[in-house]
VOGU-3710 file (C-alpha; in Angstrom, 3 decimals, decimal comma):
1> mstardevla> 88,276/-89,486/33,685  88,266/-87,872/37,122  85,049/-87,935/39,104  83,860/-85,271/41,522  84,669/-87,644/44,366  88,256/-88,104/43,189  88,658/-84,339/42,891  87,362/-83,726/46,410  89,625/-86,421/47,898  92,624/-85,034/46,014
11> rirgalgedp> 92,008/-81,588/47,449  91,758/-83,043/50,954  95,059/-84,890/50,530  96,688/-81,719/49,243  95,459/-79,720/52,217  96,652/-82,352/54,711  100,154/-82,627/53,242  102,398/-85,636/52,793  102,343/-86,938/56,361  99,313/-85,601/58,243
21> atpsvprnyr> 99,450/-85,949/62,009  96,624/-87,930/63,568  95,194/-86,067/66,553  94,733/-88,040/69,734  91,147/-88,864/70,609  90,166/-87,814/74,147  89,071/-90,793/76,207  88,600/-89,155/79,588  84,820/-89,161/79,395  82,671/-91,080/81,869
31> hggehapgap> 82,564/-94,770/80,911  79,914/-95,921/83,383  77,367/-94,837/85,921  76,859/-95,319/89,633  74,250/-98,051/89,231  74,535/-101,590/87,931  72,495/-102,584/84,874  68,868/-103,192/85,796  69,003/-101,280/89,085  65,620/-99,907/90,246
41> elvellvdrl> 66,971/-96,352/89,984  67,746/-96,887/86,298  64,327/-98,354/85,594  62,605/-95,341/87,136  64,894/-92,941/85,281  64,183/-94,655/81,956  60,439/-94,563/82,627  60,637/-90,851/83,419  62,576/-90,098/80,232  60,254/-92,172/78,032
51> rdyratvvrv> 57,141/-90,535/79,414  58,727/-87,138/78,923  59,201/-88,095/75,264  55,455/-88,964/75,091  55,909/-92,708/74,977  53,461/-94,983/76,790  55,165/-97,152/79,413  53,709/-100,417/80,708  55,342/-102,247/83,611  55,331/-106,047/83,883
61> rgrddtaigq> 56,753/-107,094/87,228  57,859/-110,544/86,165  59,837/-111,834/83,208  57,211/-114,338/82,129  56,552/-114,219/78,380  52,853/-114,893/78,918  52,542/-111,843/81,171  54,382/-109,789/78,562  51,938/-111,051/75,941  48,999/-109,951/78,063
71> avadalahre> 50,515/-106,483/78,445  51,087/-106,262/74,686  47,510/-107,341/73,939  46,042/-104,889/76,462  48,115/-101,994/75,089  46,991/-102,698/71,518  43,363/-103,380/72,490  43,289/-99,964/74,157  44,058/-98,571/70,700  41,568/-100,941/69,021
81> iveaitppgt> 44,391/-102,801/67,241  44,102/-106,570/66,790  46,692/-107,110/64,052  50,469/-106,816/64,246  53,689/-107,950/62,630  56,579/-109,302/64,662  60,178/-110,397/63,912  60,901/-114,139/63,730  62,929/-114,128/66,952  60,321/-112,785/69,370
91> prewtsrlvd> 58,675/-115,300/71,726  55,333/-116,371/70,278  53,702/-115,719/73,664  54,214/-111,976/73,132  51,645/-111,928/70,325  49,565/-115,038/71,037  46,582/-113,023/72,295  46,249/-110,966/69,115  43,675/-111,893/66,472  46,026/-111,660/63,491
101> vivddgsida> 49,819/-111,951/63,735  52,288/-111,871/60,855  55,744/-113,311/61,521  57,996/-111,253/59,272  59,948/-113,193/56,655  61,286/-110,129/54,840  58,922/-110,433/51,888  56,545/-107,557/52,723  57,549/-104,261/51,135  57,058/-100,759/52,569
111> rgldaipavv> 53,607/-100,384/51,009  52,490/-103,670/52,560  53,961/-102,744/55,943  52,071/-99,448/55,845  48,813/-101,418/55,870  49,773/-103,189/59,112  48,793/-101,086/62,148  51,409/-102,274/64,657  54,727/-104,019/65,163  55,852/-105,889/68,291
121> tgsvvsvaet> 59,603/-106,249/68,859  62,216/-106,775/71,501  65,317/-104,636/72,076  68,996/-105,175/72,875  69,822/-102,362/75,308  68,312/-99,186/76,760  70,116/-96,123/78,129  68,361/-94,643/81,146  70,028/-91,218/81,119  68,937/-90,449/77,568
131> gtivldggpl> 65,734/-92,496/77,460  67,033/-94,348/74,413  66,123/-97,862/73,268  68,403/-99,601/70,771  67,451/-102,170/68,141  70,111/-104,097/66,218  68,180/-105,555/63,293  68,499/-109,096/64,663  65,757/-111,741/64,976  64,462/-110,197/68,226
141> cgrravtlvp> 64,356/-106,624/66,916  63,499/-107,121/63,260  64,644/-105,434/60,095  64,609/-101,651/60,114  61,639/-101,234/57,756  59,408/-103,286/60,054  60,132/-100,974/62,994  59,776/-97,728/61,029  56,700/-98,130/58,822  53,802/-99,389/61,012
151> dthvcvvrve> 52,106/-96,574/62,919  52,384/-98,182/66,376  55,498/-99,833/67,813  55,262/-101,996/70,926  58,799/-102,600/72,179  59,671/-104,978/74,997  62,567/-103,903/77,234  63,935/-106,320/79,799  65,132/-104,750/83,034  68,550/-106,415/82,858
161> divqtvpegl> 69,194/-104,641/79,540  68,825/-101,152/81,045  72,153/-99,359/81,603  72,860/-95,881/82,885  75,151/-94,254/80,324  75,679/-94,174/76,572  79,216/-95,716/76,752  77,770/-98,671/78,681  75,114/-99,096/76,029  77,556/-98,859/73,135
171> arldptrplt> 79,798/-101,484/74,763  76,943/-103,984/74,443  76,402/-103,359/70,736  77,952/-104,798/67,594  78,915/-101,727/65,501  78,587/-103,753/62,292  74,865/-104,270/62,897  72,173/-101,899/61,470  71,520/-100,084/64,740  68,399/-98,007/65,366
181> fisgpsatsd> 68,261/-95,652/68,352  64,754/-94,779/69,561  64,005/-91,929/71,953  60,226/-91,708/72,047  57,775/-91,672/69,130  58,948/-90,215/65,835  58,516/-86,429/65,936  59,738/-83,316/64,176  58,894/-79,618/64,112  58,503/-77,232/61,219
191> ielnrvegvh> 59,843/-73,669/61,098  56,853/-72,511/63,147  57,770/-75,093/65,836  54,574/-77,062/65,252  55,210/-80,620/66,408  54,356/-83,352/63,909  54,513/-87,010/64,960  54,937/-90,084/62,790  57,005/-88,511/60,018  60,166/-90,615/60,273
201> gprtlvvvia> 58,791/-93,621/62,139  55,917/-94,845/64,331  53,529/-92,189/65,611  52,926/-94,201/68,796  55,548/-95,927/70,949  54,502/-98,335/73,698  57,328/-99,655/75,863  56,704/-102,790/77,903  59,341/-102,969/80,661  59,574/-106,514/81,980
211> g> 61,211/-107,495/85,245
//
């Protein structure tokens, strides 16, 4: 018995013919930028893009995990948040100053995650030109549900992981991983162009740039 899928694929094969030619893929796009990863110019560009997207940016001059933890605690305290969930691979110092911390073991469902006000994660790479932060679902970034359901996301970005262009960012990623690209807090607009935040992910994004 033929399924709708089989019928659609059969029609595509019929339209393509017996030996369809494969078009060449253009590769003459820009593969890199003028600045090395982590350059001060890229950090400032990323900060500008993130703020334009209505994210809150916090700078930590050093790479010390304790200093990062203080920045995380201050950012959440400003929002009167004392509880957060964090992936198993984040340094414990990042959340040590919070009153209540849950280290995610994958057992909390979406309803349970919705009751947790914040999530604290790391990131794998950030693209300065587009203001995009990428998570790969690993121990440092956490499973996708953890980063999408809580209302506030505090994401730590290390300076050395900031690149200029999208091709540079993609070259650092494993395409088999569950990748999540973040460009500011979750937002959408209805037909009247009224902006609504927090529909598809966290309403508030705090980016701690360390280094």
